[in-house]
C-alpha positions in Angstrom: 0.0 0.0 0.0 1.5 3.4 -0.9 2.2 5.8 1.9 -0.4 8.5 2.4 0.4 11.9 1.1 -0.5 14.8 3.5 0.3 18.4 2.8 2.6 20.2 5.3 5.6 17.9 5.2 6.7 16.2 8.4 4.1 18.0 10.5 1.3 16.6 8.3 0.2 13.9 10.6 0.2 16.1 13.6 -1.9 18.7 11.7 -4.2 15.9 10.6 -4.8 14.9 14.2 -5.4 18.5 15.1 -7.9 18.9 12.3 -9.8 15.8 13.3 -9.8 16.7 17.0 -11.3 20.1 16.2 -13.9 18.4 13.9 -15.0 16.2 16.8 -15.2 19.1 19.2 -16.7 21.7 17.0 -19.7 19.5 16.0 -21.2 19.5 19.5 -19.7 22.9 20.5 -23.1 24.6 20.9 -24.2 21.8 23.2 -21.1 22.0 25.3 -21.4 25.8 25.6 -25.0 25.6 26.8 -24.1 23.0 29.4 -21.2 25.0 30.8 -23.3 28.2 30.9 -26.6 26.6 32.0 -26.8 28.4 35.4 -26.8 31.8 33.6 -29.0 30.7 30.7 -31.6 29.3 33.0 -31.8 32.6 34.9 -31.8 34.8 31.8 -34.4 32.8 29.7 -36.5 31.6 32.7 -36.5 28.0 31.6 -36.6 24.8 33.7 -34.1 22.1 34.2 -36.0 19.8 31.8 -36.0 22.5 29.1 -32.2 22.7 29.4 -32.1 19.0 28.9 -34.4 19.3 25.9 -32.1 21.9 24.3 -29.2 19.6 24.8 -30.9 16.6 23.3 -32.4 18.3 20.2 -29.1 18.1 18.2 -28.6 14.5 19.2 -32.2 13.6 18.2 -31.6 15.2 14.8 -28.3 13.4 14.5 -29.8 10.0 15.3 -32.4 10.6 12.6 -29.9 11.4 9.8 -26.8 9.6 11.0 -27.1 6.8 8.5 -27.4 9.4 5.7 -24.4 11.2 7.1 -22.4 8.0 6.9 -23.3 7.4 3.3 -22.6 11.0 2.3 -19.1 10.6 3.9 -18.4 7.5 1.8 -19.5 9.5 -1.3 -17.8 12.9 -0.6 -14.6 11.7 1.0 -13.2 13.0 4.3 -11.9 16.5 3.2 -15.2 17.7 1.7 -17.2 16.2 4.6 -15.0 17.9 7.2 -15.4 21.3 5.6 -19.2 20.9 5.6 -19.0 19.8 9.3 -17.1 23.0 10.3 -19.6 25.1 8.4 -22.5 23.6 10.3 -20.7 23.6 13.6 -19.6 27.2 13.4 -23.1 28.2 12.2 -24.7 26.5 15.2 -22.8 28.4 17.8 -23.4 31.7 16.1 -27.1 31.0 15.7 -27.4 29.8 19.3 -25.8 32.9 20.6 -28.1 35.1 18.6 -31.3 33.1 19.3 -33.8 35.5 21.2 -36.0 32.7 22.6 -36.0 29.1 23.7 -37.7 28.1 20.5 -35.2 29.8 18.2 -32.4 28.4 20.2 -33.8 24.9 19.7 -34.0 25.6 15.9 -30.4 26.8 15.9 -29.2 23.7 17.6 -30.4 21.6 14.8 -27.3 22.8 12.8 -25.2 21.2 15.5 -27.1 17.9 14.8 -26.2 18.1 11.2 -22.5 18.6 12.0 -22.6 15.7 14.4 -24.1 13.3 11.8 -20.8 13.8 9.9 -18.3 13.8 12.8 -17.6 10.1 13.4 -18.0 8.9 9.8 -15.8 11.7 8.4 -13.0 11.5 11.0 -12.9 7.7 10.9 -12.7 7.8 7.1 -9.9 10.2 7.3 -7.9 8.0 9.7 -8.2 5.0 7.4 -7.6 7.1 4.3 -4.5 9.0 5.3 -2.7 6.7 7.8 -1.5 3.1 7.4 -2.4 0.3 9.9 -0.3 0.4 13.0 -0.2 4.2 13.1 -3.9 4.9 13.6 -4.5 4.3 17.3 -2.6 7.4 18.5 -4.3 9.7 16.0 -7.7 8.1 16.7 -7.2 8.8 20.4 -6.3 12.4 19.7 -9.2 13.0 17.4 -11.6 11.3 19.8 -10.3 13.6 22.5 -11.5 16.6 20.5 -14.8 16.8 22.3 -13.1 16.9 25.6 -10.6 19.5 24.3 -13.5 21.8 23.4 -15.3 20.9 26.6 -12.2 21.9 28.6 -11.9 25.2 26.7 -15.5 25.9 27.1 -15.7 25.1 30.8 -12.4 26.9 31.6 -13.0 30.1 29.5 -16.7 30.7 28.7 -18.1 31.2 32.3 -15.6 34.0 33.0 -16.2 35.6 29.6 -20.0 35.3 30.2 -19.6 37.1 33.6 -18.0 40.1 31.9 -19.7 40.2 28.5 -22.8 38.0 28.7 -23.4 34.4 27.9 -24.4 35.2 24.3 -21.1 36.8 23.5 -19.3 33.9 25.2 -21.1 31.3 23.1 -20.5 33.1 19.8 -16.8 33.6 20.6 -16.3 29.9 20.4 -17.0 30.0 16.6 -13.4 30.8 16.1 -12.6 27.1 16.7 -14.6 26.2 13.6 -12.7 28.7 11.5 -9.3 27.3 12.7 -10.4 23.8 11.9 -11.6 24.6 8.4 -8.3 26.4 7.6 -6.3 23.5 8.9 -8.3 21.1 6.9 -7.8 23.0 3.7 -4.1 23.5 4.2 -3.2 19.9 5.3 -5.6 17.4 3.7 -5.3 16.7 0.0 -8.5 16.9 -2.0 -8.6 13.1 -2.4 -7.1 10.4 -0.1 -4.0 8.7 -1.4 -4.3 5.2 0.0 -5.4 2.1 -2.0 -8.2 1.4 0.5 -9.8 4.7 -0.1 -9.6 5.2 -3.9 -13.1 5.9 -5.1 -14.2 3.8 -8.0 -16.8 4.8 -10.6 -20.3 4.0 -9.4 -20.8 1.1 -11.9 -17.5 -0.5 -10.7 -18.2 -0.3 -7.0 -18.9 -3.6 -5.2 -22.4 -3.9 -3.7 -22.8 -3.1 0.0 -21.9 -6.1 2.2 -23.9 -6.9 5.4 -22.2 -5.4 8.4 -20.7 -7.9 10.9 -22.7 -9.1 13.8 -20.5 -7.4 16.4 -21.8 -4.0 15.2 -25.2 -4.8 16.8 -24.0 -5.3 20.4 -21.4 -2.5 19.9 -24.3 -0.2 18.9 -26.3 -1.2 22.0 -23.3 -0.6 24.2 -22.7 2.8 22.6 -26.4 3.7 23.2 -26.1 2.9 27.0 -22.7 4.6 27.5 -23.8 7.6 25.4 -26.9 7.9 27.6 -24.8 8.1 30.8 -22.0 10.2 29.3 -24.3 12.9 27.9 -26.5 13.1 31.0 -23.4 13.6 33.1 -21.9 16.1 30.8 -25.2 18.1 30.6 -26.1 18.2 34.2 -22.9 18.1 36.2 -22.5 21.9 36.3 -26.1 22.4 37.4 -25.8 19.6 40.0 -22.6 21.2 41.4 -24.4 24.6 41.5 -27.7 23.6 43.0 -26.9 20.5 45.2 -23.2 21.0 46.2 -23.2 24.8 46.5 -20.6 25.7 43.9 -20.7 29.2 42.4 -21.3 29.5 38.6 -17.6 29.7 37.7 -16.7 26.7 39.9 -19.7 24.8 38.5 -18.6 25.5 35.0 -15.1 24.3 36.0 -16.5 20.8 36.5 -17.2 20.7 32.8 -13.7 22.0 32.1 -12.3 19.2 34.4 -14.3 16.6 32.5 -12.9 18.0 29.3 -9.3 18.1 30.4 -9.2 14.7 32.0 -11.3 13.1 29.3 -9.0 14.5 26.6 -6.0 12.9 28.3 -7.9 9.6 28.9 -8.8 9.3 25.2 -5.2 9.9 24.1 -4.0 7.2 26.5 -6.8 4.7 25.4 -6.0 5.5 21.8 -2.4 4.3 22.3 -3.7 1.2 24.0 -6.6 0.4 21.7 -4.6 -1.2 18.9 -3.2 -3.8 21.3 -5.9 -4.4 23.9 -8.9 -6.8 23.6 -11.8 -4.5 22.8 -14.7 -6.4 24.6 -12.7 -6.7 27.8 -11.7 -3.1 27.6 -15.3 -2.0 27.2 -16.4 -4.2 30.1 -13.7 -2.5 32.3 -14.9 0.9 31.1 -18.6 0.2 32.0 -17.6 -1.0 35.5 -15.5 2.2 36.0 -18.4 4.4 34.8 -20.6 2.8 37.5 -18.0 3.6 40.2 -17.9 7.2 38.8 -21.6 7.7 39.2 -21.6 6.4 42.7 -18.9 8.9 43.6 -20.9 11.8 42.0 -23.9 10.8 44.0 -21.9 10.6 47.2 -20.7 14.2 46.6 -24.0 15.4 48.0 -22.6 14.5 51.5 -18.8 14.7 50.9 -18.2 17.5 48.4 -14.7 16.5 47.3 -16.1 13.2 45.9 -17.3 15.2 42.9 -13.7 15.4 41.8 -13.2 11.6 42.3 -16.3 11.1 40.2 -15.1 13.5 37.6 -11.8 11.7 37.4 -13.2 8.2 37.2 -15.9 9.2 34.8 -13.3 10.9 32.5 -10.9 7.9 32.4 -13.7 5.3 31.8 -17.0 6.5 30.3 -15.5 9.4 28.3 -12.9 7.2 26.8 -15.3 4.5 25.7 -15.7 6.1 22.2 -12.0 5.5 21.4 -12.2 1.8 21.9 -15.6 1.6 20.1 -14.3 3.6 17.1 -11.0 1.7 16.9 -13.0 -1.6 16.8 -14.7 -0.3 13.7 -11.5 1.0 12.1 -9.8 -2.3 12.5 -12.7 -4.6 11.5 -14.6 -2.7 8.8 -13.2 -2.2 5.3 -12.7 1.4 4.2 -15.6 1.4 1.7 -18.1 0.4 4.4 -16.6 2.5 7.2 -18.9 5.5 6.8 -22.0 3.3 6.7 -20.9 1.3 9.8 -20.0 4.5 11.6 -23.4 5.9 10.7 -25.2 2.8 12.1 -23.2 3.0 15.3 -23.9 6.7 15.5 -27.6 6.1 15.5 -27.3 4.1 18.8 -24.8 6.6 20.2 -27.0 9.6 19.5 -30.2 7.9 20.7 -28.3 7.5 24.0 -27.1 11.1 23.8 -30.8 12.1 23.3 -32.5 10.0 25.9 -29.9 10.4 28.7 -30.2 14.2 29.3 -33.9 14.2 28.6 -34.7 11.4 31.1 -32.2 12.7 33.7 -33.8 16.2 33.6 -37.3 14.9 33.7 -36.6 12.7 36.6 -34.9 15.5 38.5 -37.9 17.8 37.9 -40.5 15.2 38.8 -38.8 14.2 42.0 -37.3 17.6 42.8 -34.0 15.9 43.5 -31.0 14.7 41.5 -30.8 11.5 43.6 -33.3 9.5 41.5 -31.6 10.8 38.3 -28.2 9.4 39.4 -30.0 6.2 40.4 -31.2 6.0 36.8 -27.6 6.3 35.5 -26.6 3.5 37.9 -29.2 1.2 36.1 -27.9 2.3 32.7 -24.3 1.4 33.5 -25.3 -1.9 35.0 -27.0 -2.7 31.6 -23.8 -1.5 29.8 -21.8 -4.0 32.0 -24.2 -6.8 31.0 -24.0 -5.8 27.3 -20.2 -5.7 27.3 -20.1 -9.1 29.1 -22.5 -10.5 26.4 -20.4 -9.1 23.6 -17.2 -10.4 25.2 -18.6 -13.9 25.2 -19.8 -13.7 21.6 -17.1 -11.7 20.0 -13.9 -12.7 21.8 -13.0 -15.3 19.2 -13.0 -12.7 16.4 -12.6 -9.4 18.1 -9.2 -8.3 19.3 -9.4 -4.5 18.5 
């Protein structure tokens, strides 16, 4: 297989990793900004906890609806074109969200984020396979999967302070600069067409017919749904939980989102290095068990405040890193021509989880006037994830080593 050709000389692979990390982070940037600034947004717009959850799930619901189409479009367009479209939608989403005058218009604006997220995993996975040879993909995949946490860290660390001085709308819109940086980096580094054999696009009449996806994609999708449910609920409500139940001020509450981002970013890079050598089903079982421990620590923080940082650390190293192992499994086991389609199918499960998690968590909190039943809901979710991973380990171990 010929070596991939990236623009930018020896720094091409690093720039590729940076472009992909920004793509993963810019796609949900509007969601991340709303979560970090939720104490201020709730007060300004006069909305309920459940309405915050609804805002955060609208993009994921839209993504779940069109994820399969996004995967097919990525296979057709190629990674470079797909990434540029992604940055356009992601940047437009944060600008429109910051300008939205009402809850309804904000919900409409967030649909742009859903369009961006439908392309994020298919486009970035396709780029990893198209531009990098086997054996050199794990580290880059870990970096690109840490992009969400990178942006979460930047949002949590910077936007609350900006919002205190200039307002939450200005703070959200200022994050659009990340989309511009990502687009410029993509144009400067990625060639117009991939240069590996596995990614050469054949004329439509010469393309082989789609092959059925392997059976392991089913349980992997179910696992992604459950982990996505827990991850997004925690990401969405941790700042509000820290503010209302633990007594943090808005800046400190926003810092919990920043901590999730910083630690999660490091965890995904580490798991990316490991993921090409470790047994995937066993790793996913370990991750689900760790996620359960993290939720228990977050629940215990109501009585012992410093446990919130234990929960943040454990959650970051386990649940937030699950996506790296999931995506590396696809990259290793699915041929390049089907990778967008497989990523799209997996994204349906993931974004159904992203949708249902915050919505149910917020509804339970409002109905019971307490976050305790909501955390209990996540305990059940992670127990189901443990059972799903154990089932997948029994069935897939003979053929899955990714």
